[in-house]
C-alpha angles and dihedrals in degrees: 000000000000121000089246091062098037095085106123112108127186127184113258090358113172113214118190112213103186111191126201117252105253098173141011092259099056112132142192123261131187119200131194104204134183110251095240089064096058100111093038091053092053091055093044092051092052090056093041094052093052092064102032111024089220117154114235133197115189125191118194130202145116114316091238094053094044089049090053091049091052092050088051092054105268108170102245126143098196132025117208104187131185090231141036097235101074096046088048091052092049090050094049092046093054095248095113136043113271114241095018096099120106141151110261097174142005113220127223123213122215139179106234139181124176088218117100113245092000089157141003097191108036094196092050089047090055094041095049091044093224091179139063096229135019117196126217133161118258106273090211095062107017127061090210087057090053089051091049091053090050091052094050091046090050089054090045089239102111095097098037092052098049095101091056101041120109116190126212120208087233136010086257093060089044091057090047091055089059098039091052093049096247087120125030094216142351149176108266142149118289088226091062092053092048089055093049111106095220109069096176096095130103121266136186118188101215114227113255089232089070095065141022115267113273100227107184111204134195126205138182110243123218091252089061098046093106095034111109091194090058093051091046090053094052091049091048092052089062095047122109090245093056093042090055091053092048092050092048089059092058105269132123117228135211117286 
């Protein structure tokens, strides 16, 4: 399946990516991945398997919910969050390997509607509330939701828009609200829009000054400390080949 057609996102969706055994040392790896990174992960795994033969299981959901699962003993080797806060907390609490944390992607927030010419002036569109529902991710569980709140507060629209906001448990569910027509527009990840097969919608790339940088960090969890596949994956994420894939999906990467 191409990345253009792999657009359906579901909260806490578990996707099994079973890779053929290419050598006697291939291992098993379990990932907990922020929902916005679903399509990108699928492409990365395809490249990763070609050189290692490792078998990978990836579970996707909101960063907050995945973090809670990890703290409750969920059997993940690597956590790929949509923020830096939760990996930092796991590291400080002794649940992750010190020094293994790094930024693998920097997310970009956009205002998006699948309707052609839905707005000319995005700020006027938001101010005039020319929609029945506006979708955002839950700021309590999703870093992209926190960023959306920051944008609306910057525009002094957070309070006026409350009656029309619908909140997804994750940025994946938020995108689904818009794609299904349950919301006319929303604040989502640029990577999700780039993966959407219909490119005739209306998009506003929100200035970075309107919200705090979305530094998405990965960290090796204690369960994966002796897992060669987990360490290979973290090294691969920082390779030029992986960086090129991540950038192609609409993310910035570390300098």
